[in-house]
N, C-alpha and C positions, 0 to 999 in steps of 0.2 A: 526514076528508073526508066530506062528505055530498053524494050525487048522487041526486036524485029521492027514492026511498024507501029507499035503501041507505046505511048509514054504515059507514065503516071507519076504524080507528085503528091506526096502525103506530108502532113504535119502531125507528128505524134501518132502515126499509123492511121490517120483519118485523111481521106482524099481532100486536097486543097480545093476549095470552091471557087469557080470562076466568078470574077466580079465584073461581069459585062454591064452591070448597072452603073459602074463608075466610068468605064470606057471599054467599048468593044473593039479591041485591037486585033483579035484573032478568033475566028469562029471554028478554026481547025484544031484547036487544042494547044497544049504547051510544047515548047521546044527550047533548046539551049545550045550553046556552042557557036553561035553567030548572032548578028544583029538582024532582027526581022520581026514580023508580027507575032509569031509564037513566043519568042523570047521576051518581047515587050509585054505581052499579056502575062506571062509567068512572073516577070519582075513586078508588075503592078499588083498582081494577086498576092505574091509573097509579102510585099511591103504593106498592103492593106491589112493583111492578117497580123503582121508583126508590129507595125507602127501607126496604123490607123489610116483612114481614107484620105484625109487632106494631105498628110505628109507623103503618102504613096503617090498621089496624083502629081505632086511637085517634084518627086525624085525618081520615078520609075525609069525614065530614059537613061539617066546616068547610072543607075543601079544595073540596068540591063547591059549597057556598054562596058561597064567596069567590072561586073561580076558574072552575070548570067551568060553573056557572050563568051566568057573565058572558061566556062565549064566544059571540059572536053570528054570526060568519062561518061559512060552510060549510066552509072550509078554514082551519086554524090550526096553529101549532107552539108547543109548550111546551118550553123548554130545562130541563135539570136544575137549573141555578142559579135559575131562576124558580120551579120547584116547591119547592125548598128554602127560598127566600125567603118563599114563601107560608105556610110552616109555622112560621116564626120567631115566637115569642111566643104561640103557640096551645097551650092546654092543654085537652084534651077529656076529660071524665069520663063514664063509662057509667052515669049515674044522673040522676034528675030533680033539680031544684033543691031541692025539698022533702026528698028523700032525703039529699042532701048536707048540708043545714042540720041535719037530725035527727042525722046522723052526727057533725057538729061539736059539736052540743049534747049528745051522748051518749045520744040517744033511739033505741031500736030501732025 
C-alpha cells in the first residue's frame, strides 16, 4: 500500500522484511510501478519470502520487470500462485549475453 510518501508491504498482515543480506538494492524502501532500485528490492524480498533465497537471487530482475514494474495501483495483492506462475519458463543467468556466448564458444 502506498499512502502519500509512505509505502508498506505486508505478507499475511506482517511487514515484509527487507533482505539486504541477500543483496542491498535499495536503502530507501520499496516501490513499484517502474523498474528501479526500490522495485528490484521489493521483487527480491517477495521472492525470497515466497520461493527461497537462491531462486529469488536468480529471478528477481525478471520478476521485477514483468510483475512489480507493472503494478500501477497504490494498493495491490499478489497471491502465491500468481508469483509462481510469473516465474514459469524464466531462466536468468548472472552474466552478459557476450559472456554467455563466449562461454558456449569456449572462449575465456
